[in-house]
Every structure is written in C-alpha cells, then in structure tokens.
C-alpha positions as a printed NumPy array, in Angstrom:
array([[ -5.201, -42.587,  56.437],
       [ -6.088, -41.421,  52.953],
       [ -6.865, -44.503,  50.857],
       [ -7.955, -45.287,  47.291],
       [ -9.507, -48.665,  46.428],
       [ -9.003, -49.566,  42.754],
       [-11.443, -52.295,  41.663],
       [-11.07 , -54.389,  38.502],
       [-14.539, -55.785,  37.634],
       [-12.99 , -58.013,  34.913],
       [-10.626, -59.875,  37.25 ],
       [-13.012, -62.689,  38.098],
       [-14.961, -60.933,  40.849],
       [-18.553, -61.843,  40.01 ],
       [-19.947, -59.948,  42.992],
       [-17.744, -56.882,  42.721],
       [-20.594, -54.594,  43.813],
       [-20.156, -56.133,  47.281],
       [-16.674, -54.635,  47.427],
       [-18.208, -51.16 ,  47.53 ],
       [-20.565, -52.212,  50.332],
       [-17.723, -53.781,  52.357],
       [-15.592, -50.644,  52.026],
       [-18.482, -48.463,  53.173],
       [-19.311, -50.833,  56.054],
       [-15.798, -50.999,  57.534],
       [-14.236, -47.708,  56.468],
       [-17.294, -45.441,  56.642],
       [-17.464, -45.247,  60.479],
       [-13.732, -44.416,  60.765],
       [-11.951, -41.083,  60.427],
       [-10.067, -42.327,  57.38 ],
       [-10.636, -40.656,  54.028],
       [-11.385, -43.268,  51.381],
       [-12.344, -43.317,  47.708],
       [-13.294, -46.149,  45.344],
       [-12.585, -46.243,  41.603],
       [-13.061, -48.923,  38.921],
       [-10.705, -49.736,  36.047],
       [-12.341, -50.321,  32.68 ],
       [ -9.375, -50.598,  30.355],
       [ -5.695, -51.569,  30.413],
       [ -3.547, -48.9  ,  32.027],
       [ -6.279, -47.356,  34.198],
       [ -4.905, -48.993,  37.339],
       [ -1.427, -47.582,  36.819],
       [ -2.593, -44.04 ,  36.047],
       [ -5.039, -43.95 ,  38.97 ],
       [ -2.375, -45.239,  41.38 ],
       [  0.237, -42.767,  40.137],
       [ -2.154, -39.831,  40.564],
       [ -3.062, -41.046,  44.065],
       [  0.631, -41.088,  45.022],
       [  1.063, -37.563,  43.632],
       [ -2.001, -36.424,  45.592],
       [ -0.566, -37.67 ,  48.875],
       [ -2.622, -40.826,  49.432],
       [ -1.15 , -43.068,  52.118],
       [ -2.334, -46.306,  50.48 ],
       [ -3.815, -47.613,  47.245],
       [ -5.603, -50.957,  47.527],
       [ -5.669, -53.13 ,  44.397],
       [ -8.884, -55.165,  44.251],
       [ -8.332, -57.936,  41.704],
       [ -5.848, -60.582,  40.609],
       [ -2.074, -60.526,  40.157],
       [ -2.415, -58.622,  36.864],
       [ -4.397, -55.852,  38.567],
       [ -1.88 , -55.754,  41.413],
       [  0.928, -55.423,  38.848],
       [ -0.763, -52.398,  37.248],
       [ -1.316, -50.612,  40.549],
       [  2.245, -51.334,  41.669],
       [  3.65 , -49.73 ,  38.512],
       [  2.015, -46.478,  39.534],
       [  3.422, -46.657,  43.075],
       [  6.993, -47.771,  42.377],
       [  9.617, -45.875,  44.388],
       [  7.01 , -43.744,  46.233],
       [  5.961, -43.568,  49.89 ],
       [  2.378, -44.594,  49.032],
       [  1.803, -48.196,  50.097],
       [ -0.017, -50.817,  48.054],
       [ -2.692, -52.883,  49.774],
       [ -4.3  , -55.955,  48.213],
       [ -7.859, -57.298,  48.217],
       [ -7.635, -60.585,  46.254],
       [-10.051, -61.235,  43.413],
       [ -8.173, -63.164,  40.742],
       [ -7.896, -66.758,  39.552],
       [ -4.718, -67.789,  41.365],
       [ -4.036, -64.916,  43.804],
       [ -0.351, -65.799,  44.106],
       [  0.555, -62.473,  45.73 ],
       [ -2.174, -62.751,  48.361],
       [ -1.388, -66.377,  49.204],
       [  2.322, -65.736,  49.746],
       [  1.695, -62.784,  52.072],
       [ -1.187, -64.559,  53.85 ],
       [ -3.7  , -61.897,  52.855],
       [ -7.212, -63.275,  53.523],
       [ -8.845, -64.556,  50.323],
       [-12.166, -63.311,  51.683],
       [-12.544, -59.823,  50.241],
       [-14.658, -58.753,  53.218],
       [-11.94 , -59.715,  55.706],
       [ -9.108, -58.35 ,  53.536],
       [-10.825, -54.947,  53.365],
       [-11.29 , -54.964,  57.142],
       [ -7.663, -55.988,  57.801],
       [ -6.341, -53.003,  55.803],
       [ -7.604, -50.699,  58.566],
       [ -4.55 , -51.605,  60.673],
       [ -1.81 , -52.723,  58.286],
       [  1.861, -53.463,  58.726],
       [  4.109, -51.673,  56.232],
       [  7.161, -53.186,  54.502],
       [  9.248, -52.529,  51.401],
       [  9.538, -55.457,  48.973],
       [ 11.73 , -56.228,  45.987],
       [ 10.373, -55.816,  42.471],
       [ 11.4  , -57.751,  39.366],
       [ 11.864, -56.285,  35.902],
       [ 11.828, -58.052,  32.541],
       [ 12.611, -56.136,  29.351],
       [ 11.654, -52.906,  31.067],
       [  8.379, -54.238,  32.544],
       [  7.625, -54.69 ,  36.216],
       [  6.672, -57.989,  37.84 ],
       [  5.883, -58.696,  41.475],
       [  5.201, -62.427,  41.461],
       [  6.66 , -64.329,  38.486],
       [  7.707, -63.946,  34.872],
       [  7.819, -67.094,  32.723],
       [  8.772, -68.18 ,  29.221],
       [  8.058, -71.913,  29.3  ],
       [  4.927, -74.022,  29.203],
       [  3.415, -71.759,  31.876],
       [  3.606, -68.807,  29.467],
       [  1.92 , -70.77 ,  26.701],
       [ -0.839, -71.799,  29.125],
       [ -1.392, -68.158,  30.129],
       [ -1.902, -67.231,  26.465],
       [ -4.484, -70.011,  25.978],
       [ -6.175, -69.128,  29.278],
       [ -6.455, -65.431,  28.354],
       [ -8.3  , -66.293,  25.13 ],
       [-10.855, -68.516,  26.874],
       [-14.279, -67.393,  28.111],
       [-13.86 , -68.61 ,  31.692],
       [-11.748, -67.619,  34.706],
       [-10.691, -69.49 ,  37.826],
       [ -8.209, -72.247,  38.634],
       [-10.227, -74.971,  36.899],
       [-10.166, -73.054,  33.611],
       [ -6.404, -72.606,  34.021],
       [ -5.891, -76.346,  34.519],
       [ -8.005, -77.035,  31.409],
       [ -5.716, -74.72 ,  29.419],
       [ -2.664, -76.575,  30.779],
       [ -4.13 , -79.964,  29.823],
       [ -4.48 , -78.829,  26.201],
       [ -0.711, -78.579,  25.713],
       [  0.638, -80.911,  28.408],
       [  1.512, -83.869,  26.175],
       [  2.511, -82.01 ,  23.028],
       [  4.702, -79.243,  24.43 ],
       [  8.208, -79.124,  22.927],
       [ 10.477, -76.644,  24.708],
       [ 13.019, -74.62 ,  22.698],
       [ 16.716, -74.484,  23.512],
       [ 17.557, -71.579,  25.828],
       [ 20.814, -69.957,  26.831],
       [ 21.002, -68.428,  30.328],
       [ 23.624, -65.743,  31.03 ],
       [ 24.141, -64.923,  34.724],
       [ 27.022, -63.942,  37.043],
       [ 29.497, -64.245,  34.166],
       [ 28.368, -67.828,  33.471],
       [ 26.469, -69.476,  30.619],
       [ 24.029, -72.356,  30.939],
       [ 22.129, -74.092,  28.123],
       [ 18.778, -75.703,  28.948],
       [ 15.667, -77.002,  27.235],
       [ 13.152, -76.356,  30.032],
       [  9.5  , -77.263,  30.322],
       [  9.226, -74.439,  32.85 ],
       [ 11.499, -71.45 ,  33.284],
       [ 10.407, -68.764,  35.708],
       [ 11.978, -65.717,  37.291],
       [ 10.281, -65.655,  40.683],
       [ 10.093, -62.803,  43.169],
       [  7.523, -64.783,  45.172],
       [  7.523, -68.552,  45.499],
       [  4.247, -69.426,  43.773],
       [  2.213, -68.718,  40.653],
       [ -1.007, -68.927,  42.652],
       [ -3.452, -71.589,  43.735],
       [ -0.71 , -73.083,  45.91 ],
       [  1.506, -74.051,  42.943],
       [  5.039, -73.215,  44.114],
       [  7.601, -72.937,  41.32 ],
       [ 10.366, -71.489,  43.542],
       [  9.945, -72.721,  47.135],
       [ 11.59 , -70.326,  49.555],
       [ 11.81 , -67.332,  47.194],
       [ 12.138, -64.258,  49.412],
       [ 10.793, -60.868,  48.227],
       [ 13.012, -59.06 ,  50.737],
       [ 16.447, -60.56 ,  49.957],
       [ 17.446, -58.484,  46.901],
       [ 17.464, -61.521,  44.583],
       [ 15.187, -63.227,  42.082],
       [ 14.913, -67.019,  42.016],
       [ 15.38 , -68.328,  38.467],
       [ 13.671, -71.733,  38.484],
       [ 14.093, -74.195,  35.603],
       [ 12.561, -77.638,  35.132],
       [ 14.338, -79.501,  32.314],
       [ 12.499, -81.408,  29.615],
       [ 11.299, -84.894,  30.516],
       [  8.9  , -87.427,  28.939],
       [  5.174, -86.835,  29.647],
       [  4.921, -89.925,  31.877],
       [  7.756, -88.595,  34.053],
       [  6.14 , -85.15 ,  34.157],
       [  2.949, -86.762,  35.483],
       [  4.978, -88.651,  38.107],
       [  6.605, -85.439,  39.371],
       [  3.518, -83.198,  39.015],
       [  2.433, -83.638,  42.68 ],
       [  5.786, -82.16 ,  43.784],
       [  4.951, -78.955,  41.908],
       [  1.409, -78.86 ,  43.272],
       [  2.537, -79.496,  46.869],
       [  5.402, -77.001,  46.882],
       [  8.443, -79.285,  46.651],
       [  9.376, -78.94 ,  42.963],
       [ 12.978, -78.464,  44.166],
       [ 12.978, -82.201,  44.934],
       [ 12.543, -83.012,  41.239],
       [ 16.007, -84.028,  39.923],
       [ 15.425, -82.012,  36.724],
       [ 14.899, -78.765,  38.679],
       [ 17.534, -76.052,  39.064],
       [ 16.962, -72.835,  41.037],
       [ 19.49 , -69.999,  40.785],
       [ 19.629, -66.868,  42.936],
       [ 20.278, -63.935,  40.586],
       [ 20.301, -60.17 ,  40.726],
       [ 20.334, -60.006,  36.946],
       [ 20.199, -62.528,  34.095],
       [ 19.513, -62.809,  30.373],
       [ 17.526, -65.629,  28.749],
       [ 18.023, -66.134,  25.017],
       [ 15.849, -68.595,  23.081],
       [ 16.369, -70.035,  19.601],
       [ 12.851, -68.928,  18.579],
       [ 10.332, -66.307,  19.689],
       [  8.632, -67.761,  22.74 ],
       [  5.41 , -66.953,  24.65 ],
       [  5.983, -64.852,  27.777],
       [  3.836, -64.069,  30.792],
       [  4.232, -61.403,  33.456],
       [  2.386, -62.065,  36.715],
       [  0.156, -64.516,  34.868],
       [ -0.82 , -62.112,  32.08 ],
       [  0.428, -62.887,  28.543],
       [  2.627, -60.351,  26.778],
       [  4.121, -60.359,  23.302],
       [  6.489, -63.28 ,  22.487],
       [ 10.217, -62.631,  22.649],
       [ 13.51 , -64.408,  22.019],
       [ 15.444, -62.414,  24.639],
       [ 14.459, -61.722,  28.236],
       [ 16.622, -59.474,  30.369],
       [ 15.599, -59.759,  34.027],
       [ 16.815, -57.885,  37.091],
       [ 15.836, -57.207,  40.687],
       [ 15.066, -53.798,  42.219],
       [ 15.491, -54.223,  45.999],
       [ 12.897, -52.56 ,  48.246],
       [ 11.276, -50.634,  45.392],
       [  7.652, -51.021,  46.525],
       [  6.017, -50.175,  49.857],
       [  3.276, -52.666,  50.706],
       [  0.54 , -52.844,  53.364],
       [  0.054, -56.292,  54.917],
       [ -2.309, -57.674,  57.572],
       [ -0.719, -57.588,  61.004],
       [  0.36 , -61.029,  62.143]])
C-alpha cells in the first residue's frame, strides 16, 4: 500500500511525536510506502488528502479528532483512496462507533491489514459531516469549548455545565418528506453516526451505511427533568426519553426564528437560521480494523 499519515498536533495529542515513532516501528519493516505530514492551519488536512488521492495513494490516515477526520474526508470524497483513522481527539465519536482502538499505537498497527467499506456522508449548507451536525445546546457548548484553554471530555462537560440551567431553545421549523414539524428542542442533531463521542449517543442505532441521516430532537423540559433523563443520554438510550423524536431522513431543512450556534463534527461554525441537510450514500471509502 501507499499511505499518508496526516497528524494534527493541535487535536489534543500531547505526545504526538510518538505517532511518528509508532509509524516507523510498525510500517518501516514492511514493503508499504508511507509518508507522514503535519497540519498547522485550517484546511491543510483537506489539501494534503486531496493531493494524496490525485497522486494515487491507497489510504490517507487522519491522526486527530473528529474535526481532523472531517478535513481529511473532504479531500477524499468520491475517490478510491480510503480514509483510515488514528484517534487523538476529545470525544473520538468516529473511532468509538467503528471500534477503532483508542490506543494510537494499536490503531496504527491495525491499519496494516484493514477492511475497506464505503460509508454515507452528511452535508449541511454545503459542508461535509461524518459524525453529527447540531444546532441546539450541543452547538452552543462546542462554541464555549473551542474558546477554552483545555481539551478533553472533562473540559467539554465543564462547558456544558456553564449553560445547562440557563439555556432557552428557539422555536424551530423542520421540513422533511413533504411534512412540517415545529419544535423547541434542547438538542437537535443530524446524525450519520450514533454518538457525539465519549459514549454519548444522541441517535442510538444510526447506521452510516443505510443511505439515511437520523434527525434526533429532544424537546425542551425543565432543568430538573433534564437532570433526571441525563443518564439515558450518557448510557445510550436517549430514545427512551418521552421528549425525544428521531426521524430517518434523506434530506431536511431546519429553520430557526433567530440565528443559532451550529457545530459540524464537534467543531463550531458560523451561526445560521437555516440548515439544509442531506445524505450522500456511500460517498467515502474508509479503512477499518478487521473484526
């Protein structure tokens, strides 16, 4: 194989130099051709991945969190170059869903004999997402988290605690399959995979190979009731919360009464009052550890 490892040193990998040593240790003795590159600014991952696909690389491995994976995937969309993943983010939602080892050493080793599949890709307002896109309290948390000095799940939970009791969701109109639904959700997420990361499943059972996105909505409820139901979200059974609705959609439009924070694969993007989402079936070739 001809493989490029794209490493994001800003993704929360404190010991990212070890990644280079692991690649050399496991890939050096093989007949595979491999290269390692680092991304230092936004957009580097996409451009490096796109050039690798044009140059005939068989695989590009994204070393970082879901945001890094998103960038690399944009460069590989609708090509025959597969995307591998070596997790190094705060939540690692993509890696957890596909049972990619969270140990970077083992993940790098497992990519030597991968299994290839083609997965669906989500799009929101012209931007790609692989895991989730949200416009509720989760999006506001991602904005607060991105401005903080720390990374990791604990820092994310601290950001969530800052707005938990004071969050007031706007009215939203959902247009899908010729129908209209009005909601005032605490959480609203278009999910290609079932979890944000860290084991928090917003759309249990979401299937990245079925040609649909799962649009998950949790309606507004008093803070005390949110606390009561919080374990269901943390333990992957949010669908048992009476205020939860999950729709299978190929395409949908979300219109809010005000400009609202938005996140794509956990990274904040500019606020919007209209989100047009759709699914692109089988648009990305991925490399997974063999079962």
